[in-house]
VEXLO-757835 format. One record per residue (C-alpha): x, y, z; residue in one letter; residue number from 1. Coordinates in Angstrom, 1 decimal. Layout:
BEGIN
KOLDREN|X|Y|Z|A|NUM
...
//
This chain:
BEGIN
KOLDREN|-0.2|-9.7|23.8|X|1
KOLDREN|-3.7|-8.5|23.4|X|2
KOLDREN|-6.3|-10.8|24.9|X|3
KOLDREN|-9.8|-11.0|23.4|X|4
KOLDREN|-12.4|-8.9|25.2|X|5
KOLDREN|-15.3|-11.0|24.1|X|6
KOLDREN|-15.9|-14.8|24.0|X|7
KOLDREN|-14.6|-16.3|20.8|X|8
KOLDREN|-16.0|-19.3|18.8|X|9
KOLDREN|-13.7|-22.3|18.4|X|10
KOLDREN|-12.8|-21.2|14.9|X|11
KOLDREN|-11.9|-17.7|16.1|X|12
KOLDREN|-9.9|-19.1|19.0|X|13
KOLDREN|-7.9|-21.3|16.6|X|14
KOLDREN|-7.3|-18.3|14.3|X|15
KOLDREN|-6.3|-16.2|17.3|X|16
KOLDREN|-3.8|-18.8|18.5|X|17
KOLDREN|-2.4|-19.2|15.0|X|18
KOLDREN|-1.9|-15.5|14.5|X|19
KOLDREN|-0.3|-15.1|18.0|X|20
KOLDREN|2.3|-17.6|17.2|X|21
KOLDREN|3.4|-16.2|13.9|X|22
KOLDREN|7.1|-15.4|13.6|X|23
KOLDREN|7.8|-11.9|12.4|X|24
KOLDREN|10.2|-11.7|9.5|X|25
KOLDREN|13.6|-10.4|10.4|X|26
KOLDREN|13.2|-7.2|8.3|X|27
KOLDREN|9.8|-6.1|7.1|X|28
KOLDREN|9.4|-4.4|3.7|X|29
KOLDREN|8.6|-1.1|5.3|X|30
KOLDREN|11.8|-1.3|7.4|X|31
KOLDREN|13.8|-2.0|4.3|X|32
KOLDREN|12.3|0.9|2.5|X|33
KOLDREN|12.8|3.2|5.5|X|34
KOLDREN|16.5|2.1|5.8|X|35
KOLDREN|17.0|2.7|2.1|X|36
KOLDREN|15.5|6.2|2.2|X|37
KOLDREN|17.4|7.0|5.4|X|38
KOLDREN|20.7|6.4|3.7|X|39
KOLDREN|20.0|8.8|0.8|X|40
KOLDREN|21.5|12.3|0.6|X|41
KOLDREN|19.1|15.2|0.4|X|42
KOLDREN|19.8|15.5|-3.3|X|43
KOLDREN|19.0|11.8|-3.8|X|44
KOLDREN|15.8|12.2|-1.8|X|45
KOLDREN|14.8|15.1|-3.9|X|46
KOLDREN|15.4|13.0|-7.1|X|47
KOLDREN|13.4|10.1|-5.6|X|48
KOLDREN|10.5|12.5|-4.7|X|49
KOLDREN|10.5|14.0|-8.2|X|50
KOLDREN|10.4|10.5|-9.7|X|51
KOLDREN|7.4|9.5|-7.6|X|52
KOLDREN|5.7|12.8|-8.5|X|53
KOLDREN|6.3|12.1|-12.2|X|54
KOLDREN|4.9|8.5|-11.8|X|55
KOLDREN|1.9|9.9|-10.1|X|56
KOLDREN|1.4|12.5|-12.8|X|57
KOLDREN|1.7|9.9|-15.6|X|58
KOLDREN|-0.8|7.6|-13.7|X|59
KOLDREN|-3.3|10.4|-13.5|X|60
KOLDREN|-2.9|11.1|-17.2|X|61
KOLDREN|-3.4|7.5|-18.0|X|62
KOLDREN|-6.5|7.3|-15.8|X|63
KOLDREN|-7.9|10.5|-17.4|X|64
KOLDREN|-7.4|9.0|-20.9|X|65
KOLDREN|-9.1|5.7|-19.8|X|66
KOLDREN|-12.0|7.7|-18.3|X|67
KOLDREN|-12.4|9.8|-21.5|X|68
KOLDREN|-12.4|6.6|-23.6|X|69
KOLDREN|-15.1|5.1|-21.3|X|70
KOLDREN|-17.2|8.2|-21.7|X|71
KOLDREN|-16.7|8.1|-25.5|X|72
KOLDREN|-17.7|4.4|-25.7|X|73
KOLDREN|-20.7|5.0|-23.5|X|74
KOLDREN|-19.4|2.7|-20.7|X|75
KOLDREN|-19.6|5.5|-18.2|X|76
KOLDREN|-22.0|8.4|-18.3|X|77
KOLDREN|-21.2|12.0|-17.5|X|78
KOLDREN|-22.7|13.1|-14.2|X|79
//
């Protein structure tokens, strides 16, 4: 437990107490994702990485199209 190093207002003390008594979920989303990835073979990991790279590429293309349309409509000016 980390104790506050400065005096807290009553509101902050209440928030601190509330947060300190929160129950951690049995398995966090990050843990589930890690466990899922840890069970994949090297070939499956490569395929997963390729899919993420493809999604990233498509998102960048979509963003570029939206930016170009914004320039064409005069919403955003070229620098």
